[in-house]
N, C-alpha and C positions, 0 to 999 in steps of 0.2 A: 065237522065232526071229528074228533082223533080218532085214528085208527089204532087196534089193538096192535100188542106184540112190537113195539118201536125197537128200530134200528139207527142207531147214529152212523153216519159215516163223513167222515172228516177229510177233506182231501190238503195235502200240504205239498206244493211244490219247493223242494230245498236246494238252495243254492249249492251246485254241484261242487264247489270247493269247502262245503262247510258238511258234507256228508259223514264225515267220521266224528264231527264232533255233536252233530245231531243225533247220531245213534250213541255215543257217550252220553249225552243228556237224557235220551229213554231210559239207557240202564242205570246212571247212577241218579237220577232224580226222580222221572216220572215213574217207573215200576218199582222202588222201594216204597213209596209215596203210596202207590195204590196198594201192594202186597202188606203195607203194614196199617193201612186205615180200612181200606175196603176190600177184604179178603174174601167177601160173600160175591165179589166181582169177579174174582179169578176164573179163567176158562170162560169168561162170556164178553173179552175183547181181545183184539189181536191187531197186528199191524204188519200191512203189506208193503212192498216197495217194488220200483219198477228196479230193474238190472243195469240198464246204461242211462247215462244223462242225455236228454234231449233238450236242444235248447238251453242248454246252462244248467237245468234243473235235473234233479231225481224225484221221482213224485213217490211220497209215503201216504197211506190209506190208513185212518183208525178205523176199525170196523167194532162197535160196540152194541152187543144184544142186549134187549130189553131194557129196563128200569124205566127213569125219569132223564129229562134232560139234566136237572140237578146233578143226577148220579154221575153224570161223566164232566162234569164241571172242574177241571185240573184246579183251578185258583183256591179253592177251599183246604185241598189236601197240601197243596203246596205251604198256604199259610201256616197250618198246623206243624207241618214238619221243618219248616225253614223261617218262621213268623213273618209279618207283612212286608217286609223290606227284603227279605231274601227271596217271597214268592215275588215281588214287583221284579227284583232282578233276574229272576232265571226264566220268568215270563216274556222280559225284554229282550233276553238272550234268544230264547226261542223266536221269538218275531224275528229278529235280526237274520236267522238263519235263514229265512223264507223269501222267496221270488214273490211277492204280494201276500195278501194275509191269506188266513186258515178257510177255507170253506167248508160249509157244514150242514148238513141234512138229515132230519130225524123223517124216517121213511117207516110206513106201517104194511104190514102185512097185507096182501090182497089174496082174498080166499075166493078159488073157482068150483062151482060142482061139477062133478062129474056128469055128462049126459048119460 
């Protein structure tokens, strides 16, 4: 049974030598696509990162509150903004900056009754 109030958490181990490029990718590709196409999601997502590299990577976490899994699928927004080939190119670049693949979880809120 799905839990209400889902939160997406996506963990990305970015290669330490590609961190500046990754942050620029977020600023110039991801953020404009989201703001232009899904302004209703503004304020419902954020990006966190570790300060220093560990084992050659810097960890970035995307925390996306509410909505459905489709709301947080980046591909359709990139295809609208850049076309199918542009989206493929940018998603390949994104994957190349990572050490391993992106790990994602959709978590539901667990409510507890006060005694």
